[in-house]
N, C-alpha and C positions, 0 to 999 in steps of 0.2 A: 556531266555534272549538272545537277538541277540548280535552280535559283536559290533555294533554301540552303543547300550545301555550300554554294559559292558565298552567300552572305555570311554564313557561319565561319567559313575560312577567312574571309576578309576581317571580321570582328576579331578573330584570334590573332591575326597578324597585327591589327591595330593595338591590341592589348599587349602584345610582345614589344611593340615599339614605344609604348608609353613610358616604361621605366627609364629608357634612354633619354627621352625628352625631359623627364622630371629631374634628372641629374644636372641639367643645364639651367634649370629654374633657380632663382634665388631662394635661400632658406628663410631669410628674414627680410623685412622691408628696409629700404635705405634709411628711413627715419629711425627705426629701431636700432640699426647699426650705428648711426651717428650718436644716438643717446648712450648706447653701450660704450662706445669709444670715449665719449666725453666723461662718463662716470669712471671708466677704467683709468684714463690719463690723469684725472684730478686725484683719484685715490692713490695712484702711483707717485704723483708729486708729493702728496702729503706724507705718504709712508716713507719715501726715500729721504725727505727733509728730516723727518723725525729720527730715522736711523742714523743719518749723518750727524745730527746734533748729539745723539746719545753716545755713539761709538767713537767718533773722531774728535769731538770737541772743537769743531770749527764754528765760525760765526753763523748767525741765522741767514744772512744774505748770501754767503758762500754756499751753504747747503741748499738754499732755496733756488739759487741760479743753476746749480748743477742738476737739481731735480727738474727744473723747467726744461733744461736741455734734453734730459732723458724723456720727459713727456712729449716734447717736440719731435724727437726721433720716432716715437710711437706713431704720431700722426703722419710723419713723412712716409713711414713704411705702409701705413693704411692707405694713404692717398696713392702712393706708387703702385700698390697691388690693385687698387680699384681701377686706376687708369690702364694698367696692363690687362686686366680682365675685360674691360670694355673694348680695348683694341683687339684682343684675341677673338672675342665673340662677334665683333663687327666684321672682321675678316672671315670668320666662320660662316656668318649669314650670307655674305657676298658670294661665297663659293657654292652656296645652295645646299649645304649639309645641315 
């Protein structure tokens, strides 16, 4: 096999490995993710407060506190998955894969 054919074969193998690497790369930046989570949780708190006031006839503070708990759980899930992802990929890099 000559040098040109060997280089071509190496390039093809690198191109085949690129999609696998791109699956482990983040889709959006951390800053964008935090902004999206903040907007989503604030919107969820407002929406659930409004729905509780309209449908159940509870006081504003009861509806608002329940909505804050729901928004807080959204952040707990987000941070938990973020930490799990970092732990998994940290171990993944240590193994050399």
